[in-house]
C-alpha positions in Angstrom: -16.5 11.1 22.9 -17.7 8.1 20.1 -17.0 8.4 17.0 -18.2 4.8 16.3 -20.8 2.9 14.7 -20.5 -0.6 13.6 -20.5 -0.9 9.2 -24.1 -2.2 10.2 -25.4 0.9 11.1 -27.0 3.4 8.2 -24.4 4.7 6.0 -20.7 3.8 4.7 -18.1 2.1 6.3 -16.4 5.8 6.0 -13.0 5.0 9.0 -10.8 4.1 7.0 -11.3 7.3 5.7 -11.0 8.7 8.9 -8.6 7.4 10.0 -5.8 9.3 6.7 -7.6 12.0 7.7 -7.2 12.6 11.5 -3.6 10.8 11.4 -2.6 13.9 8.5 -3.7 16.6 11.5 -2.0 15.2 14.6 1.2 14.5 11.2 1.1 18.1 10.9 1.2 18.6 14.7 4.1 16.4 15.3 6.3 18.1 12.6 4.9 21.5 14.1 5.7 20.5 17.8 8.8 19.1 17.1 10.2 21.2 15.1 9.8 24.6 18.0 11.3 22.0 20.0 14.9 21.4 17.5 14.9 25.0 17.2 14.7 25.6 21.7 15.8 22.7 22.9 19.8 21.7 22.5 19.7 17.9 22.8 16.1 17.7 21.5 18.2 19.6 18.2 21.8 17.5 18.5 19.0 14.3 18.9 16.7 15.0 16.0 20.0 16.0 13.7 20.4 12.7 11.8 21.8 14.6 8.6 24.5 17.1 9.2 24.0 20.0 6.8 20.0 20.0 6.8 20.4 20.2 10.7 17.4 19.1 13.0 14.9 19.3 10.1 16.1 15.9 8.5 14.5 14.7 12.4 11.2 16.5 12.2 10.5 15.3 9.0 11.8 11.8 9.3 10.7 11.9 12.6 6.7 13.1 12.1 6.3 11.1 9.4 6.8 7.7 12.0 4.0 9.9 14.2 2.1 10.7 11.9 2.1 7.3 10.2 1.9 4.5 13.2 -0.7 6.5 14.4 -3.1 5.8 11.1 -2.1 2.5 11.4 -3.6 2.1 15.1 -6.6 4.7 13.9 -6.5 2.0 10.6 -6.4 -1.4 13.0 -9.4 0.5 14.8 -11.9 2.0 13.2 -11.7 -0.3 9.9 -15.0 -0.8 8.4 -16.6 1.4 10.9 -19.4 4.6 9.9 -17.7 7.3 11.9 -19.2 11.1 12.4 -16.4 12.7 9.4 -17.2 16.2 10.3 -16.4 15.2 14.1 -12.8 14.3 12.4 -13.1 17.4 9.6 -13.2 19.9 12.4 -10.5 18.4 14.5 -7.8 16.9 11.6 -8.4 21.1 10.4 -7.9 22.2 13.5 -5.5 20.6 14.5 -3.8 21.9 10.9 -4.4 25.3 11.5 -2.7 24.7 15.1 0.3 23.9 13.1 0.1 26.8 10.5 0.0 29.4 13.6 3.1 27.3 15.2 5.2 27.6 12.8 4.6 31.4 11.8 7.7 33.0 13.1 6.6 35.2 15.9 4.2 33.0 18.0 7.0 30.1 17.6 9.3 32.9 18.4 7.1 33.3 21.2 8.6 29.4 23.1 
């Protein structure tokens, strides 16, 4: 899937913004997946408990922030100064966000 062109192509470079948008979508999905894993898998639950009073939620959110930042840095490095197809990036990020919301909705999350 080619999503980028060089900055010399027509259009203003938008790779940095696209990197932030896509990283946010991936970070949201990370929260949902880690939350499900932390609730359902005892080993993950104990591994994700960074602060006992909050339980595994402390590790879930901290780890998801780490995923978000890492993905953002990688995409920023790859797409900085490039022109990317922003409509495709926005669509992917929106699908990831919608999937994240669905996965954190209790009836769906309880199916796992």
